[in-house]
C-alpha positions as CSV (number, residue, x, y, z in Angstrom):
1,M,-23.2,8.8,4.1
2,S,-19.5,7.7,2.6
3,K,-18.9,4.2,1.7
4,H,-15.6,1.8,0.1
5,E,-16.4,-1.2,-1.3
6,I,-13.8,-3.8,-2.3
7,D,-13.8,-6.6,-4.4
8,L,-11.0,-9.1,-4.3
9,E,-10.9,-11.8,-7.2
10,W,-9.3,-15.3,-5.8
11,E,-5.7,-16.2,-8.9
12,N,-5.3,-19.7,-7.5
13,G,-3.8,-21.1,-4.4
14,M,-4.0,-18.7,-1.5
15,L,-3.5,-15.1,-3.7
16,F,-5.9,-13.1,-4.5
17,H,-6.5,-10.3,-6.6
18,S,-8.0,-6.3,-6.1
19,V,-7.9,-3.2,-7.3
20,V,-8.6,-0.3,-5.6
21,N,-8.6,3.1,-6.8
22,G,-7.5,1.9,-10.1
23,H,-4.7,-0.2,-8.6
24,K,-3.8,-3.5,-8.5
25,V,-3.3,-4.9,-4.6
26,L,-2.6,-8.5,-4.2
27,V,-2.3,-10.6,-1.7
28,D,-1.0,-13.9,-0.4
29,A,-0.3,-16.6,2.4
30,D,3.4,-18.7,2.8
31,A,4.1,-22.4,1.9
32,S,3.6,-23.7,5.5
33,V,-0.6,-22.5,4.5
34,G,-1.3,-23.0,0.9
35,G,0.1,-20.0,-0.3
36,S,2.7,-18.8,-2.9
37,D,4.2,-15.8,-1.3
38,K,3.9,-13.8,-4.1
39,A,2.1,-10.3,-2.4
40,P,1.9,-9.3,1.3
41,R,-0.6,-10.9,4.2
42,P,-3.7,-9.0,5.0
43,K,-2.7,-8.2,8.6
44,P,0.9,-6.2,8.0
45,L,-1.3,-4.5,5.0
46,M,-3.7,-2.9,7.7
47,L,-0.4,-1.6,9.4
48,V,0.4,0.1,5.9
49,S,-2.9,2.1,6.1
50,L,-2.2,2.3,9.5
51,A,1.0,4.3,8.5
52,G,-0.2,6.0,5.2
53,C,-2.8,7.8,7.2
54,T,-1.1,9.5,9.5
55,A,2.2,10.2,7.8
56,M,-0.1,12.0,4.4
57,D,-1.5,13.8,7.4
58,V,1.8,15.0,9.2
59,V,3.5,15.8,5.6
60,S,-0.1,17.4,4.5
61,L,0.3,19.9,8.6
62,L,3.9,20.3,8.5
63,N,3.8,22.1,4.8
64,K,0.6,23.6,5.7
65,M,2.9,24.8,8.7
66,R,5.9,26.1,6.9
67,V,7.9,23.8,8.6
68,E,10.8,21.7,6.2
69,F,12.5,18.7,6.2
70,S,14.6,17.1,3.8
71,Y,13.6,13.4,5.9
72,F,10.2,12.1,7.1
73,N,9.4,8.1,7.1
74,V,6.9,6.5,9.7
75,K,8.2,3.1,11.1
76,V,5.2,1.0,12.9
77,S,6.1,-2.8,15.5
78,A,2.2,-4.6,16.4
79,E,2.8,-7.6,18.5
80,L,-0.6,-10.4,17.6
81,T,-2.4,-12.2,20.4
82,E,-0.9,-16.0,20.8
83,D,-4.8,-16.6,20.4
84,H,-6.8,-17.6,17.4
85,P,-8.3,-15.3,16.2
86,K,-4.9,-13.9,16.0
87,V,-5.6,-9.7,16.7
88,Y,-3.1,-6.8,16.9
89,S,-2.8,-5.6,21.1
90,K,-0.1,-3.3,20.8
91,V,0.9,-1.3,17.9
92,H,4.0,1.4,18.1
93,I,4.2,4.0,16.1
94,V,7.9,6.3,15.4
95,Y,7.3,9.3,13.3
96,Q,11.7,9.9,12.1
97,I,11.9,13.4,11.0
98,K,15.3,15.0,9.7
99,G,16.1,18.9,8.4
100,N,17.6,22.1,9.3
101,N,16.3,24.3,12.7
102,I,13.5,21.7,12.7
103,D,10.5,23.7,14.7
104,K,9.8,20.3,17.8
105,S,6.9,22.1,18.6
106,K,5.0,22.4,15.5
107,V,6.2,18.2,14.5
108,E,4.5,17.6,18.0
109,K,1.3,19.7,17.0
110,A,1.2,17.8,13.7
111,V,1.5,13.5,14.8
112,N,-1.0,15.1,17.6
113,L,-3.8,16.6,15.6
114,S,-3.3,13.6,13.1
115,Q,-4.0,11.1,15.6
116,E,-6.1,12.8,18.2
117,K,-8.4,14.3,15.8
118,Y,-7.1,13.8,11.8
119,C,-6.4,10.2,10.9
120,G,-9.6,7.7,10.8
121,V,-6.8,4.8,11.1
122,S,-5.6,5.2,14.1
123,A,-9.2,5.7,15.3
124,M,-10.3,2.8,13.8
125,F,-7.1,0.8,15.9
126,R,-7.5,2.0,19.2
127,K,-10.8,0.3,19.1
128,F,-8.9,-2.6,19.3
129,A,-5.8,-2.3,20.1
130,E,-3.1,-0.1,22.5
131,L,-2.1,2.6,19.9
132,S,1.4,4.5,21.3
133,F,3.3,6.8,19.3
134,E,7.1,8.4,19.9
135,I,8.9,11.3,17.2
136,Q,12.8,10.7,16.3
137,Y,14.1,13.3,14.8
138,L,17.7,13.1,13.6
């Protein structure tokens, strides 16, 4: 069984740092709760992880399928519950792709494979949120 571990060290106020795969990552809060707004909040970083996981899957699969594209972007929006603990209840992923003569069936296959088979972060999100997605051809 694989295992991930991190250390999160307090710097000051609500600012913390960690080293992930050799890269320093900071998290902070805004001033209303004692932070200094020097870094992202933890919950939005979860959305970055989701976007990064599925984006890497899709790009890898498109490359294997020999789909050429000039632009690829992933947007994620999420709704938080009103009551504490505030958690994401609905999450929507938008895949944006641009290129000449894009084979839409291959793009759809790559996105579906990411969502149904490969993206572990999507699988984790589905445990606590309604997850939806769409593809936009630009």
